[in-house]
C-alpha positions in Angstrom: -13.6 -95.0 -104.2 -12.3 -91.4 -103.8 -13.1 -87.9 -105.0 -10.9 -88.1 -108.0 -12.6 -91.3 -109.3 -15.9 -89.4 -108.9 -14.6 -86.8 -111.3 -13.1 -84.1 -109.1 -9.4 -83.7 -109.1 -8.3 -81.8 -106.0 -4.7 -81.7 -107.0 -5.6 -80.0 -110.3 -7.4 -77.4 -108.2 -4.3 -76.7 -106.2 -2.2 -76.4 -109.4 -4.8 -74.0 -110.9 -4.4 -71.7 -107.9 -0.6 -71.8 -108.2 -0.8 -70.9 -111.9 -3.1 -68.0 -111.5 -1.3 -66.3 -108.7 1.0 -64.3 -110.9 -2.0 -63.0 -112.9 -4.0 -62.0 -109.8 -0.9 -60.2 -108.4 -1.0 -57.8 -111.4 -4.4 -56.4 -110.3 -3.6 -55.6 -106.7 -4.5 -52.2 -105.2 -3.1 -50.9 -101.9 -6.6 -51.3 -100.4 -6.5 -55.1 -100.7 -5.8 -56.9 -97.4 -4.3 -60.4 -97.4 -3.6 -62.6 -100.3 -5.1 -65.2 -102.6 -6.2 -68.4 -100.9 -8.3 -67.1 -98.0 -11.9 -67.8 -97.5 -12.9 -64.3 -98.5 -11.4 -61.2 -100.1 -10.8 -58.2 -97.9 -10.7 -54.6 -99.1 -10.0 -51.6 -96.9 -12.6 -48.7 -97.1 -10.2 -46.2 -95.5 -10.0 -44.1 -98.7 -13.8 -44.0 -99.0 -14.0 -42.0 -95.8 -12.8 -39.0 -97.7 -16.0 -38.9 -99.7 -18.9 -36.8 -98.4 -21.5 -39.5 -99.1 -19.9 -42.7 -100.4 -22.3 -45.0 -102.3 -21.4 -48.6 -103.2 -22.4 -49.7 -106.7 -22.2 -53.2 -108.0 -22.6 -55.2 -111.1 -22.8 -58.9 -112.0 -22.8 -60.7 -115.4 -21.4 -63.4 -117.5 -20.1 -63.9 -121.0 -23.2 -65.7 -122.4 -23.1 -68.0 -125.4 -20.0 -66.2 -126.8 -18.1 -68.6 -124.7 -18.8 -71.4 -127.2 -16.5 -69.7 -129.6 -13.7 -70.0 -127.0 -14.3 -73.8 -126.8 -14.2 -74.2 -130.6 -11.2 -72.0 -131.2 -9.4 -73.3 -128.1 -8.6 -69.7 -127.1 -9.5 -68.9 -123.6 -7.5 -65.7 -122.7 -10.0 -63.1 -123.8 -13.4 -64.2 -122.4 -12.3 -63.0 -119.0 -12.0 -59.5 -120.3 -15.5 -59.8 -121.6 -16.7 -60.9 -118.1 -15.1 -58.0 -116.3 -16.2 -55.5 -119.0 -19.9 -56.5 -118.6 -19.7 -55.7 -114.9 -17.5 -52.7 -114.7 -19.1 -50.8 -117.6 -22.4 -50.9 -115.8 -20.6 -49.5 -112.7 -19.1 -46.8 -114.9 -22.5 -45.8 -116.1 -23.3 -44.6 -112.5 -20.1 -42.6 -112.3 -18.6 -45.2 -110.1 -15.0 -46.3 -109.8 -14.6 -50.1 -109.8 -12.8 -51.3 -106.7 -12.7 -55.1 -106.8 -13.9 -58.1 -108.8 -14.6 -61.7 -108.1 -15.0 -64.5 -110.7 -16.8 -67.8 -110.8 -15.8 -70.6 -113.2 -17.8 -73.7 -113.5 -16.1 -76.4 -115.6 -16.7 -80.0 -116.6 -13.0 -80.8 -115.8 -10.4 -78.7 -114.1 -7.6 -78.4 -116.6 -5.1 -76.1 -114.8 -3.6 -74.6 -117.9 -7.0 -73.7 -119.3 -8.1 -72.2 -116.0 -4.9 -70.1 -116.1 -5.8 -68.7 -119.5 -9.3 -67.8 -118.4 -8.1 -66.0 -115.2 -5.3 -64.3 -117.2 -8.1 -62.7 -119.2 -10.0 -61.7 -116.0 -6.8 -60.2 -114.6 -6.3 -58.2 -117.8 -9.8 -56.9 -117.6 -9.2 -55.9 -114.0 -6.0 -54.1 -115.0 -7.8 -52.2 -117.8 -10.5 -51.1 -115.3 -8.0 -50.5 -112.4 -9.9 -52.8 -110.0 -8.4 -55.6 -108.0 -9.2 -59.3 -108.5 -9.6 -60.3 -104.8 -11.3 -63.7 -105.0 -13.0 -66.3 -107.1 -14.1 -69.9 -107.3 -13.5 -72.7 -109.7 -16.1 -75.4 -109.4 -15.7 -78.8 -111.2 -19.0 -80.3 -112.3 -18.3 -83.8 -113.6 -21.3 -85.5 -115.2 -23.1 -82.1 -115.2 -21.0 -80.4 -117.9 -18.9 -81.9 -120.7 -15.3 -82.0 -119.8 -14.2 -79.5 -122.4 -16.8 -76.9 -121.4 -17.0 -74.2 -118.8 -19.0 -71.1 -117.9 -17.7 -67.8 -116.5 -19.5 -65.2 -114.5 -18.3 -62.3 -112.2 -19.3 -59.7 -109.7 -17.8 -56.2 -109.2 -18.1 -53.5 -106.6 -17.4 -49.9 -107.0 -17.9 -46.6 -105.2 -19.0 -43.1 -106.1 -19.7 -40.0 -104.0 -23.4 -39.4 -104.1 -23.0 -35.9 -105.5 -21.0 -37.3 -108.5 -23.5 -40.0 -109.4 -24.8 -40.2 -113.0 -28.5 -40.7 -112.6 -30.0 -39.4 -115.9 -32.1 -36.9 -114.1 -30.0 -34.0 -115.4 -30.7 -34.9 -119.0 -32.6 -32.2 -120.8 -33.7 -31.3 -124.3 -30.7 -30.0 -126.3 -28.2 -32.3 -124.7 -25.8 -33.9 -127.1 -25.4 -37.7 -127.4 -21.8 -38.9 -127.6 -21.2 -42.5 -128.7 -18.0 -44.3 -127.7 -16.9 -46.9 -130.3 -17.2 -50.6 -129.6 -14.7 -53.3 -130.5 -17.3 -55.3 -132.3 -20.1 -57.5 -131.2 -18.9 -57.4 -127.5 -20.8 -60.1 -125.5 -24.5 -59.9 -126.6 -26.6 -61.4 -129.3 -24.4 -64.5 -129.8 -27.3 -66.9 -129.9 -28.3 -65.2 -133.1 -24.7 -64.9 -134.3 -24.2 -68.6 -133.8 -27.4 -69.4 -135.8 -26.6 -67.0 -138.7 -23.1 -68.3 -139.2 -23.7 -71.9 -138.2 -20.7 -71.6 -135.9 -18.2 -74.4 -136.0 -14.4 -74.8 -136.1 -14.5 -74.6 -139.9 -16.8 -71.5 -140.2 -14.8 -69.6 -137.5 -11.6 -70.3 -139.5 -12.9 -68.7 -142.6 -11.2 -65.5 -143.7 -13.4 -62.6 -144.8 -11.9 -59.8 -146.9 -14.4 -57.3 -145.7 -13.6 -58.1 -142.0 -9.9 -58.1 -142.4 -9.6 -61.4 -140.5 -11.2 -64.7 -139.8 -14.7 -64.8 -138.5 -13.5 -66.2 -135.2 -11.0 -63.5 -134.7 -13.5 -60.7 -135.2 -16.3 -62.3 -133.1 -14.0 -63.2 -130.2 -12.6 -59.7 -129.9 -13.1 -58.8 -126.2 -15.6 -56.2 -125.0 -14.3 -52.7 -124.7 -13.9 -51.4 -121.1 -14.8 -47.8 -120.8 -13.7 -47.0 -117.3 -10.7 -45.0 -118.2 -12.5 -43.0 -120.9 -15.3 -41.9 -118.5 -12.7 -41.1 -115.9 -10.9 -38.9 -118.4 -14.1 -37.1 -119.3 -14.8 -36.3 -115.6 -11.3 -35.1 -115.1 -11.7 -32.8 -118.1 -14.4 -31.0 -116.0 -17.4 -32.4 -117.9 -20.6 -33.3 -116.0 -22.0 -36.4 -117.6 -25.8 -36.1 -117.5 -26.6 -39.7 -118.5 -24.8 -42.9 -119.6 -26.0 -46.0 -121.3 -24.0 -49.2 -121.7 -25.3 -50.7 -125.0 -25.6 -54.4 -124.2 -28.4 -56.9 -124.9 -31.4 -55.1 -126.3 -29.2 -52.7 -128.3 -30.2 -49.1 -128.8 -33.9 -49.5 -128.3 -33.8 -51.1 -124.8 -30.7 -49.5 -123.3 -30.8 -45.8 -124.3 -34.2 -45.2 -122.7 -32.9 -46.6 -119.4 -30.9 -43.4 -118.8 -33.6 -41.0 -119.8 -36.0 -39.1 -117.5 -39.7 -38.7 -118.4 -40.3 -36.2 -121.1 -36.9 -36.7 -122.8 -36.5 -38.6 -126.1 -33.2 -39.6 -127.7 -32.6 -39.2 -131.4 -29.7 -41.2 -132.9 -28.5 -40.6 -136.4 -27.4 -44.0 -137.7 -25.1 -42.4 -140.3 -23.2 -40.3 -137.8 -20.5 -42.9 -137.3 -19.0 -45.9 -139.1 -20.8 -49.2 -138.5 -18.2 -52.0 -138.3 -18.4 -54.5 -141.2 -19.3 -57.5 -138.9 -22.7 -56.0 -138.4 -23.4 -55.5 -142.1 -22.2 -59.1 -142.8 -24.4 -60.4 -140.0 -27.5 -58.6 -141.3 -26.9 -59.6 -144.9 -26.1 -63.3 -144.2 -28.9 -63.8 -141.7 -31.5 -61.6 -143.4 -31.8 -59.7 -140.2 -33.8 -56.5 -140.6 -32.4 -53.1 -139.5 -34.7 -52.6 -136.6 -33.8 -56.0 -135.2 -30.1 -55.3 -135.6 -30.4 -52.0 -133.5 -32.6 -53.9 -131.0 -30.0 -56.7 -130.5 -26.5 -55.3 -131.1 -24.4 -52.3 -130.2 -23.9 -51.6 -133.9 -20.4 -50.1 -133.3 -21.3 -48.0 -130.2 -20.7 -49.6 -126.9 -21.5 -46.6 -124.6 -23.7 -43.5 -125.1 -23.4 -40.4 -123.0 -25.6 -37.3 -122.7 -23.7 -34.1 -122.1 -24.5 -30.3 -122.4 -23.8 -28.9 -125.9 -21.0 -26.7 -124.4 -19.2 -29.8 -123.3 -19.3 -31.6 -126.6 -15.8 -30.8 -127.7 -14.2 -31.4 -124.3 -15.9 -34.8 -124.2 -14.7 -35.8 -127.6 -11.2 -34.5 -126.9 -11.0 -36.4 -123.5 -11.9 -39.7 -125.2 -9.4 -39.1 -128.0 -6.7 -38.3 -125.4 -7.5 -41.5 -123.6 -6.7 -43.3 -126.9 -10.2 -44.2 -128.0 -12.8 -43.1 -130.6 -16.0 -41.1 -130.0 -18.7 -39.5 -132.2 -21.6 -37.1 -131.9 -24.4 -39.5 -132.7 -27.5 -37.5 -131.9 -29.4 -35.4 -129.4 -32.1 -35.3 -126.8 -35.4 -33.6 -127.5 -38.6 -33.0 -125.7 -41.0 -35.9 -126.1 -42.2 -39.2 -124.9 -39.4 -41.2 -123.2 -37.8 -43.5 -125.8 -35.4 -43.5 -128.7 -35.6 -42.9 -132.5 -32.9 -44.3 -134.7 -33.1 -42.4 -138.0 
């Protein structure tokens, strides 16, 4: 009896590490000390000393049940982007710069080529957010998970000078709400998606004229990472008063999280184009409008509150960064909360 006969292939683990090295190398920053394969990742804090009051900010998350689509489509190179996005977008909401990322993959069977695809996506997400992939873990769980399945989670650390933190306390009546476009459903609400579309290999392969692609292609589109856009806005001289990452809970749960007491957000649902996937989801599943805005991002993955005089500069900065943004509403005096009208 040996470990391999128990279901854990150590040699496959070694091969996985070799295959992912080239992807990890793409994410390196000068602060990273050492290389892949150590017991821990090391990151120099020398640059942070230049800040007046450096504050570390962190985020951790996974991909959720969206990962089932990757199994069914046998496409594993985008869910890593989702995993990074869910962590670094939260850090960006504080005004933080993501520094480094670690991933955790639990799998029924370590298939090195599949692990490479997953980590390639993680590395791409790190490149998009300019953070280093400094460590991770691949755990084989024979008998606990089916051989073809895996789960993916991650953890990110960033830094921000305390005086530059986005806390929401500066939000005031009259502020403009700027919505940054999403790439689709992102990584939330997939338990409902899977039920509405009765997800299978066959249903994911179905082409929809109104979507301009197959259902699987549209649903598996990776989550947009907003780190560069928020950096561009700050570099344009805009002070962001509040930021909300529109994840699970949609508009109704996430927008109030950035608001101070006495401030109420008003979002005009017709102020931007809602992607067709959401209209199809609502129609096919008989999902009412309030539930849609309480579950999904509805085409807006990040909402910022800025002063009215900074409206044009904010929109221009996002455009110059290569993305789309819209004025989607305003902040008024009232009970803390949000109205979608």
